[in-house]
N, C-alpha and C positions, 0 to 999 in steps of 0.2 A: 969188360970180364966181367964171362956171363958165369950165373951159379951153376954153385954144386950143384949135382943129381937130389931132389928132395928136398936140397932148405926152402925150396919155396913151397913146400906141406907142410914141412918141419912146423911153420913162422905161420901158417895158414891155419893151424891144425894151434897153435898155438892161444892164438888172437880165435881160435875156435868153442867149444863147446863150454871151457871153463870161464870165459870172456861173453862166452849169452848168459848162460849164467847168473852168473855177475851185477850181466845189468840188465837183467830181470828181476834177478832181487834190484837191484835199485829202484827201476820202474814198480814195484809194489812199496816198497818204501815209500815212496816218494808221492805213491799214489795216495798211499795212507794220508800223506804231509797236505799233502791237498786240499783233505776231506776234515785234516782236526788244524789245520794250520794257519789262523786267522789273516797271519796273512798276503793266503791265499786266496781272500775274499775276493777281490777286483777277476780275478780270472774267474769261477768258479758262480761267480755275480753278473758276470759277458754270459758265460753258456746259459744261462738260466734267464736268461731274459731274452735273448735269442728262442730259447722251447717255449719258451711267453707268448710269441710272438703265434709261433703254427698253433699255442693251446686256446690263446685267442680267436684265432682265427675257425679255429674246428668246434669255440662252442657258438660263438658268432652263427657260427650255420648250421650248425648243427642241434642245437637245444635253443627248441623253445623261448622265445620272449616272452613275460610275466607281469602287466600293466597293473600296476598297483599305486606310481603316485605320480607318475609322466606325465602323464593326460593333466592332473590337475596344476601340477608346476604347470605348464602352456596354460590354463586357465589362469591363473593366478597374473603371470604375466600379460593374459594378451588385454587382458582391464586397463593395465600400464598405459598399454599399444591404443587402446581409448582412449586415451585421457582421462584413466579414473589416477590420481597422489591420495589419498584417505585409506588407508593402509583399514579401516576398519570397511571397503567398502568392495578388501577385491578379497573372492576366492576358488577356487576350485572346486573339482567333487568331490575330494575328499575332507572339506572344509575349510577356513577362512587360513589364509596369508599371515603364517607365526614367523617366517628369516626374514634378518636382515637384509638393507637396503644392497648389500655386494649380492645376497643371492639372486633381486631379479633382475641387479645388467649380469650379470652370466646367462642366468636361462633365461632372457631377452637376446642376450645375442645366439641361442644355439635358434631355439625361438626362427627365428626368420634363420642362422643358415640351414636348417631339413623343416624348412619349407610351413615353417610356421605348427612344428614337431608332431607332422605325418608323414617323415619320412624319418623312422625309425630305423630299417636298418643302418643310415648315415647317422645315429643321432649311436647307433652299439660304435659304430667304428671308432665314433668321439671319445667315447670312455673304456671304449681299449686302446685306443691311445695317451688319457688318464693314467688306464690302470699301468702303461710298462712307464710315465714319465713318475710316476708314483712307488717306483720298483726303482729306478734311477737315481731317485732319490736319498728314496732311507739305505739303499746300500754304499751312498756314498758318507752316511752317516755312518753306517758300521764297519767303511774300511777306515772312515779316522778311529773305530770308538778297539776295536780290534780285540772285541772283545771273546766273540760267538766263534764256531770251527763253522768255515764253507759247509760241512752236508746241512745244516740246521738248516739253510734257506732255500731247499727243497723241499720241507714241509708248511717255508711262508709262499711260495712261491705255487710251481704244481696244484701242489695236493690240493688243496682249499676248495673247497667245490660255495662254497656259500659268500667269502672274499667276490670267485670270479661271478655266481652268482649277482652280487652289490653289484657290482659294478656293472656289467654286462647283462646282465638278463631283467634292470629291475632300473636298473637308470634312476639312482638315487640324488642325492645333493649333499650325504654324505662326505661318497670319496670324493667328491670338488673341493671342502671344503681342508680336508687331513695333507690333499695336495699341498694344499695351496701351505698350508701348518705344518710339514718338513722343510719347504723351501726354507721357511722362515729358523727352522733348526741349523738348515744348512748357514744360512747368512748367521747366525748365534756362535758357530763351532767358526766362518773366520771374523771374527770380530767387530763382524759390521752388521754390529747395535738399531742400529737408525733403524737402518733397513730390516732389519731383522723384523723389529717393533713393528713397524709398515704393514711387510704382508702377516704377521702375526694380527692383526687387525681384520686385517680386510679378510681369514680366515675367517674369524667370526661375526664378520658381517656377511659368511654365507649359513653359518649356522654354529648357536650357542656353545654348542658340545666346547667347540675348542675352549671356553674358558677353564678349562679343569685344569689348563697347562697353565692358566694367568697364579697360580700360588709361585706357580718355581719361577715361574722368570720371574713375578714381581721381590723374590727371595736369589733370584739371581742379580739382575740389578741391583738390589740394596746392595750386596758382597760384592760385585764391581764397579762400585760409579761411586757406593754415597747415599743420599736421599739429595744431596741437591744435583748428584747426576743423572740422578732419577727419575726425577722430576718433568725433561726435560723428552725424555724415551717415551715416557706415559703419555705424555702431551700430544707428545705424534701418535699413540693409538688413540684416543680421542676424538681429535682431529680428522683423523680420515673417517672416523664413524660420525661426527656429525654434517662435511663434506659431504663421505656417499646417503648418508639419510637427508638432505638437507630438502629436495622436491620436497616430501613424504613429510618432515616433518612444516618445513611452509605452508598444510597445507590442515594435516591434522595431528601436532604436535604429541602431544595426548595419544593419542589411537595409534602414531608410530609405536612411542616407545612403550604401551602394554600393549602389542601384539606382536613387534617382532621381537623384543624382550621380556617373557612372561614367563617368570620364573616359578608362576602358581601351579603349572597346565596341570591338570588332571592324566593320568592316562589308564588307558583302556586296560583293562586284569586279560585281557584275553589274547592281547599281545605281548605278555612281558614274559620274556626267558629265564630271568632271575629269581623272579618272587612266589612261581609258580606250589611252590608247598604252604606257604602260607592260603589261611581266608582269604575272598574276596577284602572283606568287610576291613577286615586286619590293613592287606593293601591299598586298603581305599582313607582307611580311616587316619587324620592331624597326627595326633599322637605318634603314628609310625614315620612317617613324613618328619618329623622333628627326630627324633630320637636319630636318621641314617643322619641329618644334618650335625648335633652333635657328634654324633658316629662323626665326620668326614672332615668334623673343624676336628676337632685331639687328635685324628690321627696324622690329618699334616701337621698342627702343634706339634706331632712330640718328634716327629722327622724333622722338622724345623729346627727342634732345639737338638737334637739328639744321633741327629744320622747327616743334614746337608752341613747342620754347624758346625764348622771341629778345630775352634777357636779357646783355647781360652778366659776367652771375655761374655762377655751376658752376649745375644742376642740382637740388643739398643746397641755393641758396638758398632752394627752393620752402616746404620742410619749418620755416622760419621764417614769424612772422607776416606778412603783406605792407606794415604800418605800419613794418617792421623795419627792411623787407629795402633795402639801402643802392643798389645802382643798380636803377632803373624800371626796371619790365616793358614792354612793348611788347601789347595788346592781345590775346589768343587770343580766335577762332570756335569755338565755343562745335558748332558744326556740322562743321564742321572738325575738328573734331577730335578726332569721335565716330563722325563717318560715316571718314576716314577709318583709326582703328582698328578699325570691324568690316569693312572693306574687305581691309585685309592682312591681317585671321585668314580672311578668307572664302581668301585665294587661297594658305593655306598650309594647308589645308584640308587633312586627314588622305582628307576624301571626297567630294565634295556632291552630294546626290541633290535628284531633279527638283523638290521642294518646298522647298526649299531654297534656291531660286532665292532667294523671293519675302525672305531675308534680308537684299537685300541690294539688289535691284532698282530701289525707291525714290530708293535715295540717288547710284545713276549715273547722274542728270541735274547735280547737283551737284557728285555726282566730275568730270564730266566737264568744266562750262564753273563754276566754282569760279576758274579760272585765269585770264590774261588769252589771249584768240582767237588771239595773234601765234603762241604758246607751240604751238597745234593748231586747226587753221582751223574751220569748224563743217559745212566736208562729213563729213572727216574723225571725229569726233561721231559727228554722225547710222551713221554709216558704223559703229563699232564696236558704237553702242548695237541695231542692227540684225544685227550678226555675232554677240554679242551673245547674242539675244532666239530666232538659226538654231541654236545652239549648245542651248540649255537645251529647242528644239523638234526637237530631233535624236533618234527612241526609236527601236532601239537606241543609247547615244552611242558613234562613230567614232572614231577615233584624228584623225583630217581637224578631229569638233565639239570632243573636248575641249582638242588642241594648237592651235584657233584660243581653245579659250575662253584658254584662259593665257591665249595673244597679246594677246589683248586686255587683259584684264589685267595684263600685263607696260606695253603701253605706258600705260595709265591709270596705273599708284602710277612711270614714270618724269616723268611729266608732273604729276602732284602734288609728283614729290619736283623739278623744274628752273624749275615754273612759280608758287610760293606767295608768292614777293617777295613779290609785288602785293597778298598779302592783306590784308598786317599794316600798320601807319604806327604814327610815334612818341605813345609816351602819358606825359604825367606820375607824377606821383611816385605809387609803390605806396598812398596810405592808403584805405581801405576806403568812404571817402564819393565819392573817383573813379574808385574800377575802377567800381562799379558802372554807370553811365553810359556808359564806353570799354564793355561788354563787350556792349550796349544795340548803342550806335556799329553799334562794327564785323559784331555778326548782317545 
């Protein structure tokens, strides 16, 4: 039966202007949700990673490579190729080798892949791939936490000139260590603590800055396993260091340990990003270094007592087996403990050089947005991200750039301290069966 004249037009009209307006309105609303709702992190991350492929390609071909440490790295590992295993005899253009054995093995592989370090373009592509892998690992962490609105990730990816420079134009070893560290964090989130400790130790063997995460990791291990359960995990970390360093330990154990794990190194004032406003004699003074160490330990202690430890029992209760603790602890977020531990270390560092930005850059969105928005407005958080980026892009650093960096760090620390009460919720008895799902839920 044929439709009545004009009925099709009426049906089409009924589904026309009004429905179109409603569809556009819904699309506009979803657009806002896409930018603001953390559950869309995976979708936004996929688009940003795809965009980063093009950005990385453009940077490699359009921006000039700058030689800083790559040649020195190659000279240092070439000494091992020539049969030198005494760490005191390994050096490059910029000085002696001061990184642990994991660095040697990884950059030895790069030495051969890049034709003894001469194929710079290939090295840039390898570091570009490392950058994309790091982003995938970081986005996986953020997908689990679901605390950061997706629009923030644009500032974490495409908008940072300094980070692209560190990875692709300078070829520093810091990104290698951080990529392995983020892999370890992903394993911790999956409750694969032994494998996580293995990769955490591997990251430390590339560069010691990863040890800034160690206080937080120790706290998490004690909270999760108690003292007796923590010892095997720490043994994994120690054993891997011994195995990796064995060729050098057999040749000159004192030389290896003192060179690769030198905690008393002096930094040059001309490269500092964070302490430019101080006189150089104060910057180099031992009393200043001890004051920073005291501040570091004090801040860690306060966060461990009042922000990480959320049980009525004392901190010593962490030494007990979780099933034997009298007062049930509240759940911890693995990411919060690890990222704040590292951030406190960065704030109290004796000196930050430009490549050190990667130590905490990818954790900044979490640190800024993990607390309720009322504590610190979205616009102010974005402004802090911008000021931090500006401080790290000011070369050479100035009184204003270093002071503004400390100001931003201080604001983040304060909002972490005062805004963390909503992070944790009550939890049942601390049995092993109940502890595992609660960790996953709170992330």
